Backbone bond lengths (Angstrom), bond angles and torsions (degrees), N, CA, C in turn:
res aa  C-N    CA-C-N  psi(-1)  N-CA   C-N-CA  omega(-1)  CA-C   N-CA-C  phi
1 M - - - 1.463 - - 1.528 110.18 -
2 K 1.309 115.69 133.61 1.460 120.39 175.51 1.535 109.28 -83.43
3 V 1.331 115.18 140.35 1.467 120.76 -174.70 1.518 110.07 -125.59
4 A 1.323 116.27 134.81 1.464 122.93 173.97 1.516 108.98 -115.63
5 V 1.320 117.09 124.04 1.462 121.65 170.79 1.524 106.95 -97.02
6 V 1.323 116.12 118.40 1.463 120.97 -172.32 1.534 109.16 -118.08
7 I 1.329 115.38 118.16 1.462 122.39 -178.55 1.522 108.83 -106.79
8 L 1.322 116.62 116.80 1.458 120.52 178.75 1.522 109.39 -81.64
9 N 1.317 116.64 132.72 1.464 121.34 -175.74 1.517 110.88 -130.43
10 W 1.312 115.19 138.02 1.468 120.90 168.74 1.526 107.85 -143.35
11 N 1.318 115.00 109.65 1.471 121.58 -180.00 1.528 111.41 49.88
12 G 1.323 115.65 43.78 1.458 119.89 -173.02 1.514 114.42 -114.98
13 K 1.318 117.06 38.70 1.458 119.32 -178.55 1.522 112.20 -55.59
14 A 1.324 117.87 -44.09 1.465 120.74 -177.52 1.525 111.22 -62.60
15 L 1.331 116.56 -39.23 1.462 119.83 178.29 1.528 110.80 -68.71
16 L 1.315 116.86 -39.96 1.465 119.93 178.40 1.525 110.86 -64.80
17 E 1.306 116.51 -39.65 1.467 120.11 177.01 1.521 110.87 -59.24
18 Q 1.317 115.90 -39.55 1.457 120.41 -174.54 1.528 113.10 -81.39
19 F 1.347 117.02 -39.68 1.458 119.35 -168.03 1.533 115.07 -109.94
20 L 1.315 118.53 -25.95 1.463 119.59 -178.17 1.538 112.72 -61.23
21 P 1.354 120.43 -36.15 1.465 119.20 179.00 1.525 113.66 -55.24
22 S 1.338 118.50 -38.29 1.466 120.13 -179.82 1.527 110.87 -68.14
23 V 1.330 117.17 -34.27 1.460 120.83 179.46 1.528 110.22 -67.88
24 V 1.320 116.07 -46.02 1.463 120.31 179.88 1.527 110.59 -63.56
25 K 1.305 117.08 -43.43 1.466 121.69 -177.43 1.523 112.44 -66.39
26 N 1.333 117.16 -40.53 1.464 121.05 -170.03 1.518 114.74 -104.08
27 T 1.334 117.10 12.73 1.456 119.29 -176.79 1.531 111.19 -131.51
28 P 1.327 118.29 59.68 1.467 119.53 -179.57 1.523 113.34 -72.71
29 E 1.353 116.66 -14.49 1.467 119.90 -174.38 1.522 113.63 -82.29
30 A 1.333 117.27 -9.91 1.462 119.81 -169.79 1.521 112.17 -127.70
31 T 1.326 114.97 161.47 1.456 121.56 168.11 1.516 107.83 -87.51
32 I 1.316 116.36 128.59 1.467 121.21 -176.53 1.525 109.61 -102.11
33 Y 1.317 115.58 131.13 1.460 122.58 178.15 1.521 109.37 -122.16
34 V 1.315 116.41 143.15 1.462 121.84 164.26 1.523 106.37 -109.56
35 A 1.323 115.56 116.23 1.460 121.57 178.83 1.518 107.74 -95.85
36 D 1.319 115.82 109.14 1.460 119.60 -173.84 1.520 110.99 -92.94
37 N 1.339 115.09 127.17 1.464 122.53 -177.31 1.529 110.86 -91.91
38 A 1.324 115.94 60.29 1.468 121.54 176.84 1.525 112.30 56.30
39 S 1.336 116.01 49.09 1.465 120.79 179.30 1.515 111.50 -64.50
40 T 1.331 114.35 152.36 1.468 120.06 175.88 1.525 111.47 -110.14
41 D 1.341 116.71 -0.19 1.463 118.69 174.78 1.537 108.69 -94.82
42 D 1.333 117.21 -167.68 1.462 120.01 -176.93 1.525 111.61 -104.33
43 S 1.335 116.31 32.88 1.462 119.71 -178.59 1.527 112.02 -65.53
44 V 1.323 117.73 -37.78 1.466 120.03 179.32 1.524 110.30 -65.72
45 A 1.309 116.90 -43.75 1.466 120.61 177.81 1.522 110.75 -61.27
46 F 1.323 116.75 -37.20 1.464 120.71 177.86 1.526 111.03 -61.43
47 V 1.327 116.40 -46.64 1.469 119.93 -179.74 1.520 110.55 -63.86
48 Q 1.322 116.99 -44.50 1.463 120.48 -179.00 1.522 112.02 -61.88
49 Q 1.316 116.64 -35.53 1.459 120.44 -177.88 1.522 112.42 -77.38
50 H 1.329 116.52 -42.95 1.464 120.13 -171.35 1.530 114.02 -99.02
51 F 1.324 116.95 -21.66 1.465 120.41 -178.74 1.529 109.55 -134.90
52 P 1.325 117.48 68.38 1.470 120.43 -176.45 1.523 113.15 -62.86
53 Q 1.336 118.00 -19.46 1.464 120.71 178.26 1.518 112.56 -75.37
54 V 1.332 117.30 -14.43 1.462 121.72 178.42 1.523 109.18 -85.57
55 K 1.317 116.28 129.81 1.460 121.02 -178.85 1.535 110.42 -86.57
56 I 1.317 115.04 145.79 1.471 121.41 -177.90 1.527 109.85 -107.36
57 I 1.332 115.10 131.72 1.468 121.88 170.40 1.517 106.41 -113.52
58 R 1.308 117.62 126.61 1.463 120.88 -177.72 1.532 109.98 -106.73
59 N 1.332 115.80 108.34 1.461 120.07 172.95 1.525 109.39 -80.39
60 K 1.314 116.23 145.57 1.458 120.72 -174.07 1.522 112.79 -74.82
61 V 1.346 116.66 -29.45 1.468 120.31 -177.75 1.524 108.89 -136.34
62 N 1.328 115.85 162.63 1.454 120.44 172.25 1.525 107.91 -89.02
63 G 1.315 115.77 93.16 1.456 120.78 -179.71 1.504 113.44 -95.98
64 G 1.339 116.73 18.67 1.449 120.20 -178.59 1.518 111.80 78.29
65 F 1.316 115.34 -171.86 1.462 121.41 -177.90 1.529 111.19 -62.38
66 A 1.332 116.82 -47.75 1.462 120.89 -172.87 1.525 112.26 -64.87
67 K 1.309 117.63 -58.47 1.459 120.55 -179.11 1.531 110.74 -66.97
68 G 1.331 115.88 -35.30 1.454 119.15 179.72 1.513 112.05 -57.07
69 Y 1.325 116.81 -47.11 1.463 119.81 178.55 1.527 112.15 -72.99
70 N 1.324 117.81 -39.12 1.468 119.03 177.43 1.522 111.11 -57.31
71 D 1.322 116.10 -44.36 1.466 120.14 179.98 1.524 111.18 -67.54
72 A 1.324 116.28 -40.79 1.463 120.27 -174.80 1.520 112.70 -70.28
73 L 1.318 117.26 -34.46 1.462 120.67 -171.89 1.522 113.72 -87.17
74 Q 1.321 117.44 -15.91 1.462 119.18 -170.07 1.526 113.78 -64.02
75 N 1.335 117.57 -24.97 1.463 119.31 -177.84 1.527 113.46 -108.28
76 L 1.335 117.30 9.56 1.458 120.61 177.44 1.525 110.14 -91.15
77 D 1.324 116.58 144.87 1.465 119.35 -176.44 1.529 113.60 -115.18
78 E 1.341 117.88 7.72 1.461 119.51 177.29 1.532 110.43 -64.71
79 D 1.323 116.15 153.65 1.466 121.68 -177.74 1.520 111.83 -72.88
80 I 1.337 116.40 -36.03 1.458 121.91 -177.25 1.523 109.02 -123.40
81 F 1.319 116.02 129.66 1.463 121.58 171.89 1.529 108.04 -100.18
82 V 1.323 117.15 133.65 1.459 120.90 170.73 1.523 106.81 -114.12
83 L 1.316 116.05 109.37 1.458 122.04 -178.51 1.522 107.26 -88.06
84 L 1.327 115.93 118.55 1.457 120.47 -170.95 1.517 109.96 -128.16
85 N 1.328 116.85 125.21 1.459 120.14 175.77 1.519 111.18 -62.47
86 S 1.318 115.44 151.73 1.466 120.04 -178.19 1.523 112.46 -73.49
87 D 1.335 117.79 -10.00 1.468 121.08 -179.94 1.532 111.43 -109.39
88 V 1.334 115.48 37.29 1.467 121.39 179.47 1.519 110.18 -116.94
89 E 1.336 115.21 129.94 1.460 122.03 172.47 1.527 107.66 -97.92
90 V 1.320 116.78 121.82 1.457 120.07 179.49 1.522 109.97 -95.63
91 T 1.322 115.80 160.25 1.451 121.81 -176.54 1.527 110.43 -110.85
92 E 1.312 115.77 168.43 1.461 120.92 177.58 1.531 109.71 -60.67
93 N 1.311 115.75 134.32 1.471 122.54 176.84 1.530 112.84 64.12
94 W 1.322 117.41 29.38 1.466 120.66 -179.36 1.519 112.63 -74.95
95 L 1.336 116.79 -29.38 1.463 120.01 -170.40 1.536 114.95 -84.83
96 P 1.329 120.78 -44.77 1.468 119.87 -176.00 1.525 115.53 -52.96
97 P 1.353 120.54 -41.67 1.472 118.20 178.87 1.523 113.25 -61.50
98 L 1.331 117.00 -30.74 1.464 119.94 177.14 1.523 111.05 -71.29
99 V 1.322 115.99 -47.33 1.464 120.81 -176.16 1.526 110.91 -64.28
100 T 1.332 116.32 -34.25 1.469 120.90 179.99 1.524 111.93 -57.75
101 Q 1.324 117.44 -30.83 1.471 120.81 -178.35 1.525 112.35 -61.12
102 F 1.311 116.33 -26.06 1.464 119.88 -174.21 1.529 113.27 -82.10
103 K 1.331 116.39 3.39 1.466 119.19 169.46 1.517 110.71 -66.21
104 D 1.340 115.82 -25.54 1.466 121.97 173.45 1.527 107.78 -84.78
105 P 1.320 118.76 113.99 1.472 120.38 -176.35 1.520 114.14 -63.43
106 A 1.340 117.37 -15.68 1.465 120.10 178.90 1.517 112.20 -80.99
107 V 1.331 117.28 -15.32 1.467 120.75 -179.14 1.522 109.54 -82.71
108 A 1.325 115.83 123.36 1.459 120.83 -179.32 1.517 112.17 -103.19
109 A 1.344 117.78 -28.62 1.464 120.53 -174.57 1.522 110.08 -151.90
110 A 1.333 115.24 158.27 1.462 120.86 179.27 1.526 109.46 -155.31
111 Q 1.327 115.28 156.10 1.461 120.63 176.05 1.526 109.73 -138.13
112 P 1.346 117.49 154.12 1.459 120.87 171.85 1.512 110.53 -85.28
113 K 1.333 116.53 -177.30 1.461 119.96 166.87 1.523 107.49 -70.24
114 I 1.323 116.10 132.08 1.462 121.98 177.61 1.530 107.46 -104.54
115 K 1.330 115.90 113.19 1.464 120.04 -176.16 1.521 110.49 -114.42
116 N 1.306 114.22 164.53 1.459 121.98 -171.13 1.529 110.49 -81.12
117 F 1.319 116.43 121.18 1.462 120.54 -178.50 1.524 111.71 -63.46
118 R 1.323 116.64 -34.99 1.464 120.72 -177.45 1.541 112.59 -81.98
119 K 1.318 116.25 -23.53 1.464 121.35 -177.92 1.525 106.72 -139.75
120 K 1.299 116.12 82.03 1.460 121.82 -160.12 1.521 115.88 -70.27
121 D 1.315 118.76 -8.54 1.460 119.27 175.19 1.527 112.08 -95.45
122 Y 1.339 116.43 8.88 1.462 121.56 177.30 1.529 110.40 -118.34
123 F 1.326 114.96 155.60 1.455 119.84 174.90 1.530 110.20 -74.75
124 E 1.314 114.93 163.35 1.460 120.72 -179.63 1.522 109.82 -110.43
125 Y 1.311 115.46 152.24 1.467 122.73 -172.68 1.526 112.68 -54.61
126 A 1.320 117.27 -45.37 1.471 121.91 -170.18 1.519 112.09 -79.82
127 G 1.331 116.35 72.91 1.458 119.12 171.78 1.506 115.21 113.99
128 A 1.339 117.28 -32.15 1.471 122.58 178.67 1.531 110.63 43.56
129 A 1.341 117.44 -118.51 1.471 120.43 -178.06 1.523 112.38 -109.67
130 G 1.336 116.14 28.19 1.458 120.16 176.25 1.508 112.87 118.23
131 G 1.333 117.18 139.05 1.446 121.94 -169.18 1.516 116.00 -105.29
132 F 1.328 114.41 153.14 1.460 124.00 174.67 1.533 108.46 -138.11
133 I 1.318 116.73 173.99 1.463 122.07 171.25 1.522 108.59 -132.71
134 D 1.331 115.82 158.10 1.458 118.92 173.24 1.526 109.55 -94.04
135 A 1.318 116.51 -174.07 1.464 120.73 -174.12 1.520 113.03 -64.42
136 L 1.333 117.33 -20.30 1.461 121.05 179.73 1.531 112.28 -100.86
137 G 1.318 116.72 6.73 1.457 120.24 176.07 1.510 114.72 87.81
138 Y 1.330 119.15 6.54 1.470 120.73 176.71 1.528 108.98 -74.18
139 P 1.327 118.12 128.75 1.461 120.00 -178.66 1.524 112.51 -86.22
140 Y 1.307 115.07 151.77 1.463 122.82 172.27 1.526 106.89 -155.50
141 C 1.325 115.95 173.18 1.464 119.64 -173.96 1.516 111.56 -137.17
142 R 1.298 115.22 159.62 1.457 119.67 162.41 1.535 106.03 -66.60
143 G 1.303 115.59 120.11 1.460 119.43 -178.63 1.512 114.72 95.61
144 R 1.344 118.23 -7.32 1.464 120.21 179.02 1.522 110.42 -155.45
145 I 1.321 116.64 117.98 1.459 121.80 172.12 1.518 107.25 -119.89
146 F 1.318 115.97 118.49 1.462 122.34 -171.42 1.531 108.48 51.26
147 D 1.318 119.27 -123.59 1.466 120.05 -177.29 1.529 113.61 -95.75
148 H 1.317 116.98 4.17 1.472 119.84 -179.90 1.528 109.81 -87.66
149 L 1.321 116.13 122.25 1.460 122.70 -178.72 1.519 110.23 -108.73
150 E 1.325 116.37 133.43 1.453 121.50 178.52 1.529 111.02 -86.31
151 Q 1.316 115.59 153.29 1.457 121.08 169.42 1.527 108.54 -76.82
152 D 1.321 116.16 140.56 1.459 120.29 177.86 1.526 109.04 -81.70
153 L 1.320 115.66 107.65 1.467 122.48 178.78 1.527 110.47 -114.33
154 G 1.335 115.27 20.41 1.456 119.92 -178.87 1.511 114.10 85.32
155 Q 1.351 116.73 7.50 1.458 120.34 -175.99 1.524 113.24 -71.71
156 Y 1.328 116.60 -16.31 1.464 119.81 179.96 1.525 111.12 -124.50
157 D 1.321 116.78 38.59 1.459 120.92 179.40 1.527 112.19 -84.66
158 D 1.318 116.98 5.57 1.455 121.63 179.92 1.527 111.05 -86.19
159 T 1.324 116.41 176.22 1.459 122.83 172.61 1.520 107.53 -115.55
160 V 1.339 116.76 119.51 1.465 120.96 -172.64 1.526 110.51 -138.70
161 D 1.330 114.56 161.86 1.458 120.80 171.59 1.524 108.78 -74.19
162 I 1.319 115.98 136.29 1.458 122.02 175.00 1.523 107.98 -128.16
163 F 1.322 116.25 177.38 1.465 118.91 179.38 1.526 111.60 -93.15
164 W 1.337 116.64 -39.61 1.461 118.44 178.93 1.521 110.84 -141.54
165 A 1.320 114.00 145.70 1.462 122.60 176.37 1.518 108.49 -105.52
166 T 1.306 116.02 144.65 1.456 121.09 -175.22 1.526 112.83 -72.22
167 G 1.328 115.56 143.38 1.454 120.98 174.15 1.512 113.26 -72.28
168 A 1.341 117.56 -10.73 1.464 120.21 176.76 1.519 111.32 -66.40
169 C 1.335 115.96 -31.90 1.465 121.34 176.10 1.522 107.82 -158.96
170 M 1.309 116.36 90.83 1.454 122.23 -177.20 1.524 110.05 -122.60
171 A 1.324 115.76 123.16 1.454 120.88 170.17 1.523 107.53 -94.27
172 I 1.323 117.35 130.48 1.458 120.41 -176.57 1.521 110.02 -143.01
173 R 1.306 115.68 139.12 1.465 120.97 179.64 1.529 109.01 -69.05
174 R 1.309 115.48 132.23 1.468 120.94 -176.41 1.524 111.61 -53.33
175 I 1.324 116.94 -50.11 1.459 120.79 -174.59 1.524 111.30 -63.77
176 D 1.354 116.87 -34.11 1.464 120.23 179.58 1.528 111.57 -74.88
177 F 1.328 116.13 -35.75 1.464 119.62 177.63 1.529 110.28 -58.02
178 F 1.322 116.31 -46.32 1.462 118.96 -177.07 1.523 112.39 -78.79
179 E 1.340 117.66 -32.82 1.462 119.32 176.94 1.527 111.14 -63.23
180 A 1.339 115.74 -37.05 1.465 119.85 179.36 1.532 112.24 -77.16
181 G 1.328 117.37 -11.77 1.460 120.73 177.38 1.510 115.20 100.86
182 G 1.344 117.06 7.48 1.464 119.42 -179.73 1.516 111.41 67.79
183 F 1.324 115.20 -163.81 1.463 119.98 179.02 1.522 110.51 -80.58
184 D 1.321 116.40 145.99 1.462 122.21 176.71 1.524 108.18 -78.91
185 E 1.317 116.95 113.28 1.461 121.15 -174.64 1.519 113.18 -71.68
186 D 1.325 118.08 -13.88 1.461 120.49 175.06 1.529 111.71 -69.89
187 F 1.339 116.70 -17.02 1.460 119.98 178.22 1.524 111.39 -75.30
188 F 1.297 118.27 -29.86 1.458 127.33 -174.85 1.520 110.67 65.93
189 A 1.329 117.61 -60.96 1.466 121.32 179.04 1.528 109.30 -159.31
190 H 1.328 115.77 150.15 1.460 126.12 175.31 1.538 112.65 80.97
191 Q 1.316 114.56 124.87 1.469 126.70 176.25 1.524 113.69 69.25
192 E 1.322 117.28 5.25 1.460 117.90 175.13 1.522 111.89 -65.49
193 E 1.359 117.62 -25.37 1.453 119.61 178.24 1.527 111.07 -72.08
194 I 1.354 117.52 -30.83 1.458 120.17 176.90 1.518 109.59 -68.23
195 D 1.312 116.23 -42.90 1.458 121.39 176.44 1.528 111.10 -59.59
196 L 1.321 117.10 -45.15 1.464 121.04 -179.92 1.532 110.51 -63.90
197 C 1.332 116.96 -45.27 1.461 119.85 -179.13 1.527 111.52 -66.42
198 W 1.329 117.17 -32.46 1.469 119.77 176.11 1.529 109.92 -65.39
199 R 1.313 116.37 -39.82 1.475 119.08 175.93 1.526 111.16 -65.28
200 L 1.326 117.64 -36.23 1.462 120.55 174.78 1.523 110.40 -63.94
201 F 1.336 115.92 -41.49 1.462 120.83 177.05 1.520 110.33 -59.57
202 N 1.320 116.84 -42.50 1.461 120.35 -179.84 1.522 112.52 -69.63
203 L 1.341 116.37 -15.80 1.468 121.68 171.97 1.529 111.13 -92.51
204 E 1.341 115.03 7.54 1.473 122.91 178.77 1.530 112.07 63.51
205 K 1.324 115.69 38.45 1.458 122.37 174.57 1.533 109.53 -99.23
206 K 1.332 115.48 163.00 1.463 121.47 179.68 1.523 111.19 -105.98
207 V 1.329 115.13 148.65 1.460 122.66 172.69 1.529 107.26 -124.97
208 K 1.317 116.89 136.09 1.459 121.14 -173.12 1.529 111.99 -119.97
209 A 1.342 115.13 146.95 1.460 122.15 165.09 1.520 106.82 -107.00
210 V 1.327 115.21 130.01 1.463 120.86 -172.62 1.527 108.54 -115.25
211 G 1.324 116.68 102.95 1.448 121.37 -173.59 1.510 114.95 -75.91
212 T 1.330 117.72 -9.39 1.464 120.80 177.73 1.522 112.31 -87.38
213 S 1.306 116.48 0.90 1.467 122.26 175.77 1.522 107.87 -121.07
214 E 1.342 116.87 137.80 1.452 118.59 177.15 1.524 110.81 -143.07
215 V 1.323 114.29 148.16 1.460 121.98 174.71 1.523 107.40 -136.41
216 F 1.334 115.91 167.16 1.453 121.32 -178.42 1.522 109.51 -120.91
217 H 1.323 115.17 124.33 1.464 122.32 -173.32 1.522 110.06 -109.79
218 L 1.326 116.07 126.11 1.464 120.25 176.58 1.517 110.73 -67.00
219 G 1.323 117.42 -47.38 1.455 122.01 179.59 1.512 112.30 80.76
220 G 1.334 116.28 139.42 1.461 120.34 178.97 1.511 113.29 69.93
221 G 1.345 116.45 20.29 1.454 119.16 -178.06 1.516 113.50 -66.23
222 T 1.339 116.20 -30.83 1.460 119.74 179.85 1.522 112.61 -111.12
223 L 1.346 117.11 -27.08 1.462 120.76 177.75 1.518 108.06 -149.79
224 N 1.316 116.44 113.22 1.452 121.93 -175.76 1.519 111.24 -58.86
225 S 1.356 115.01 143.18 1.461 120.32 -176.66 1.526 112.79 -62.27
226 M 1.331 117.96 -21.20 1.459 121.21 -179.83 1.522 112.36 -91.76
227 H 1.310 117.44 3.39 1.468 120.12 -178.50 1.531 109.45 -78.46
228 P 1.332 118.18 131.76 1.467 120.25 -179.89 1.527 113.45 -58.30
229 R 1.329 116.79 -27.25 1.467 118.95 179.07 1.524 111.01 -63.77
230 K 1.331 115.94 -35.68 1.462 119.66 177.66 1.524 110.34 -67.66
231 T 1.345 116.99 -38.84 1.462 120.73 175.56 1.521 110.25 -59.92
232 F 1.320 116.27 -44.23 1.468 120.91 178.35 1.525 111.22 -56.89
233 Y 1.333 116.85 -51.91 1.465 120.25 -177.57 1.526 111.35 -63.87
234 N 1.322 117.68 -41.63 1.463 120.05 -177.36 1.518 111.52 -62.97
235 F 1.323 117.82 -44.46 1.462 120.44 -178.85 1.522 111.23 -72.95
236 R 1.314 117.55 -45.39 1.467 119.24 -179.15 1.524 111.64 -65.39
237 N 1.324 116.75 -46.89 1.458 120.18 -174.49 1.522 111.84 -69.92
238 S 1.323 117.63 -28.85 1.458 120.10 174.05 1.526 110.54 -63.58
239 L 1.317 116.51 -39.62 1.469 120.39 176.18 1.525 110.98 -68.39
240 F 1.335 117.26 -40.68 1.464 120.53 175.18 1.530 110.36 -55.20
241 T 1.329 115.69 -46.91 1.460 120.89 -177.41 1.519 111.45 -62.34
242 L 1.315 116.21 -42.50 1.460 121.12 -179.80 1.521 111.23 -63.72
243 I 1.320 116.95 -48.22 1.466 119.75 -175.25 1.524 111.30 -69.78
244 K 1.318 117.80 -27.72 1.466 121.02 -179.19 1.523 113.31 -78.33
245 N 1.329 117.00 -33.77 1.458 119.04 -163.58 1.515 116.47 -121.74
246 A 1.319 118.73 -19.81 1.462 120.70 -175.72 1.523 110.99 -71.83
247 P 1.328 118.01 149.11 1.466 120.56 174.42 1.524 111.21 -56.96
248 A 1.319 115.79 150.76 1.463 120.57 -175.75 1.521 112.67 -64.33
249 K 1.351 116.42 -29.15 1.459 120.00 -178.16 1.524 110.45 -59.70
250 D 1.298 117.42 124.52 1.472 124.90 176.66 1.534 113.24 65.08
251 L 1.321 118.42 13.71 1.457 119.73 -177.86 1.524 110.84 -62.22
252 F 1.339 116.94 -40.80 1.461 120.48 179.28 1.525 110.71 -58.09
253 W 1.334 116.49 -45.37 1.460 119.84 -177.90 1.524 111.93 -71.34
254 K 1.303 116.71 -27.91 1.462 119.57 175.27 1.532 110.14 -64.88
255 I 1.318 115.88 -42.87 1.463 119.69 179.82 1.536 110.37 -66.49
256 I 1.333 117.04 -41.05 1.461 120.20 177.28 1.531 110.22 -61.26
257 S 1.330 116.14 -43.05 1.465 120.32 179.11 1.520 111.36 -62.82
258 R 1.329 115.51 -38.82 1.451 119.26 178.26 1.518 111.44 -65.64
259 M 1.318 117.10 -38.29 1.458 120.60 176.99 1.525 110.45 -57.43
260 I 1.338 115.61 -44.23 1.461 120.36 -177.87 1.524 110.76 -67.79
261 L 1.329 116.85 -49.68 1.463 120.31 -176.45 1.524 111.96 -67.98
262 D 1.322 117.09 -38.34 1.463 119.10 176.81 1.530 110.45 -66.94
263 G 1.347 116.37 -33.05 1.458 119.97 174.90 1.522 111.67 -64.21
264 V 1.328 116.29 -39.87 1.468 120.48 176.54 1.525 110.16 -63.33
265 A 1.338 115.98 -41.46 1.465 120.15 177.97 1.523 110.80 -61.77
266 A 1.328 116.37 -39.59 1.466 120.01 179.64 1.521 111.20 -64.20
267 I 1.333 116.22 -42.23 1.472 120.34 178.61 1.531 110.19 -65.06
268 R 1.326 116.07 -42.11 1.470 120.12 179.28 1.528 110.92 -59.44
269 L 1.321 117.26 -43.90 1.465 120.73 179.54 1.525 111.02 -65.69
270 L 1.324 116.22 -33.71 1.462 119.62 177.29 1.527 110.21 -65.58
271 L 1.334 116.28 -42.18 1.465 120.80 179.02 1.528 111.62 -67.26
272 L 1.346 115.42 -25.93 1.466 120.30 176.51 1.520 111.98 -85.33
273 L 1.343 115.20 10.66 1.469 122.23 178.13 1.524 112.14 63.08
274 Q 1.335 115.00 42.49 1.455 121.85 175.51 1.532 109.40 -124.35
275 P 1.330 116.77 62.45 1.471 119.97 -174.61 1.525 113.61 -62.55
276 S 1.326 117.70 -28.67 1.461 119.67 179.89 1.525 111.02 -65.38
277 H 1.334 117.15 -32.38 1.463 120.95 177.67 1.530 110.86 -76.76
278 T 1.337 116.36 -34.92 1.470 119.52 173.41 1.521 110.14 -59.98
279 L 1.318 116.07 -46.03 1.464 120.58 178.57 1.520 111.04 -62.98
280 A 1.332 116.86 -36.21 1.464 120.81 179.54 1.529 111.18 -63.22
281 I 1.342 117.21 -38.79 1.466 120.45 178.19 1.523 110.48 -67.13
282 L 1.320 117.07 -41.92 1.466 120.41 178.02 1.522 110.92 -62.76
283 K 1.318 116.80 -42.05 1.463 121.01 177.48 1.529 110.79 -64.61
284 A 1.333 116.34 -37.34 1.466 120.74 179.90 1.526 110.58 -61.15
285 H 1.334 116.51 -44.63 1.465 119.39 179.52 1.519 111.04 -68.49
286 F 1.297 117.83 -41.63 1.463 120.48 178.72 1.528 110.25 -60.51
287 N 1.343 116.74 -43.64 1.458 120.86 179.56 1.527 111.21 -66.86
288 F 1.319 116.50 -35.56 1.465 121.11 177.39 1.523 110.75 -61.25
289 Y 1.325 117.32 -45.20 1.463 120.20 -178.35 1.527 111.12 -67.61
290 I 1.324 117.15 -33.31 1.462 120.13 176.28 1.527 110.46 -62.01
291 H 1.343 115.97 -37.22 1.468 120.74 -175.49 1.526 112.74 -99.16
292 L 1.330 117.84 8.06 1.457 121.24 -174.06 1.531 112.61 -57.17
293 Q 1.323 116.73 -49.16 1.467 119.86 -177.91 1.532 110.67 -62.44
294 K 1.310 116.45 -40.84 1.466 120.48 179.06 1.522 110.64 -62.00
295 M 1.340 117.29 -42.72 1.457 120.71 -179.40 1.523 111.50 -69.14
296 M 1.322 117.37 -36.19 1.462 120.70 178.12 1.522 111.09 -60.79
297 K 1.325 116.48 -34.82 1.467 120.60 -179.93 1.529 112.03 -69.38
298 K 1.332 116.57 -15.79 1.465 120.14 -179.07 1.526 112.72 -89.03
299 R 1.319 117.51 -3.14 1.464 120.02 178.46 1.523 109.48 -65.49
300 K 1.338 115.82 131.35 1.464 120.51 -178.42 1.527 109.88 -130.48
301 N 1.336 115.40 80.52 1.454 122.34 174.18 1.526 114.20 48.28
302 P 1.330 117.81 61.40 1.467 119.54 176.79 1.528 111.68 -56.93
303 I 1.322 116.83 143.84 1.458 121.66 178.45 1.531 109.46 -61.41
304 K 1.311 116.12 135.29 1.460 120.53 -176.26 1.528 112.80 -100.88
305 K 1.326 117.49 -28.10 1.459 119.41 -170.49 1.523 113.16 -93.73
306 L 1.316 117.92 -39.11 1.450 120.43 -176.30 1.523 110.80 -75.14
307 R 1.330 116.87 135.54 1.458 120.19 176.96 1.523 108.87 -74.53
308 Y 1.305 116.54 126.66 1.460 120.63 -174.16 1.525 111.86 -103.52
309 Y 1.328 118.18 6.14 1.460 119.97 -178.99 1.528 109.17 -134.01
310 N 1.333 115.87 156.44 1.466 121.30 -178.28 1.521 113.17 -89.46
311 I 1.329 117.09 -40.87 1.461 121.34 179.24 1.520 109.16 -134.52
312 K 1.322 115.91 163.05 1.455 119.34 -177.35 1.521 112.61 -73.89
313 S 1.339 117.30 -41.45 1.468 118.84 -176.48 1.515 111.07 -146.43
314 I 1.302 117.24 107.80 1.460 121.40 174.04 1.533 110.04 -70.55
315 V 1.332 116.55 -28.66 1.461 120.81 177.22 1.528 110.06 -62.72
316 W 1.334 116.04 -46.62 1.469 120.91 179.69 1.526 110.54 -64.49
317 A 1.322 115.99 -42.88 1.472 120.27 -179.15 1.525 111.33 -62.53
318 F 1.326 115.95 -40.74 1.464 120.64 -174.34 1.523 111.90 -78.55
319 Y 1.330 117.03 -49.13 1.462 120.24 -171.88 1.526 113.82 -88.49
320 V 1.334 118.01 -28.46 1.464 120.42 -178.81 1.525 110.88 -96.00
321 H 1.335 116.17 -51.06 1.465 119.84 -178.51 1.526 112.82 -87.86
322 K 1.332 116.84 -3.57 1.471 122.17 175.75 1.530 112.89 59.33
323 I 1.317 116.86 33.38 1.464 121.26 178.06 1.523 108.66 -81.77
324 R 1.301 116.13 124.43 1.455 121.14 -176.56 1.527 113.54 -112.20
325 N 1.327 117.82 -21.88 1.460 121.61 -177.70 1.524 110.79 -111.12
326 Y 1.307 115.97 140.74 1.459 121.83 -176.36 1.529 111.81 -56.21
327 K 1.331 116.78 -41.70 1.465 119.55 -174.57 1.523 112.82 -69.40
328 N 1.322 117.68 -10.07 1.464 120.51 177.36 1.522 112.68 -94.33
329 L 1.324 117.15 -1.23 1.457 119.81 -179.35 1.542 110.13 -69.51
């Protein structure tokens, strides 16, 4: 199988300087691409000068993560795409365990363990050791529930089925990426990988977490986790994902429940003296309702019989039962 490692870049020269050397050094099995999202800095010139073996894809506009990858991947013919954030340090032999998963034709996507670049014995927020959602569409991971990160003690060194693989480092079969429709460009950024993996699930495909592969993610390389814009995208796009992909049964009540719980989150952030994040949640819901009809039209026969979530409420487990580790759920 031919493999393409595709790194999306926007004005990220400093990140490329820091992280691209590890990708080039530790990825002899693949063709490496930098897909540039209409940068205005000299990051493309830097890559051309210092890494001539890396191929450049020039996108015409900065359409965010979703459109950026959709545009970049449409003309590639490799069998497997590995979508890799520009702020990820890869390790020796990180790629073969991922590619091996695709010997099973039912496997559409896979991710390695995502660990914290700054604290390398801990998991990182964006994906950790593989993602799931609860009955209301709230995401969580093996190794990460909300903002609580577990130490990596080898507890997730296995290879297992998960619900979603992180966009920070996602290997995906070319044919499945396009059959599922690629990333939803209305998301712009954040949680589009959960939406894509849910569509793969509805096509009865598998997604894997591969514990024998690990990478280190800086996180917040393009948008800091404390930025209200990220809060806006996370809350709005989670609702987009739910309305597009969840079974019709109880969907109305799921949305009502989300309104209540997201409202509680907004009040909590206000009490924590973070009014900009409270406003971001309110804007997220307002924007969701504006786009509700459009998102409803994107529903494509969600699976009705298979359970698509692991637990009913990660919010209840975390805040009421004080569960912090995935294995205690």
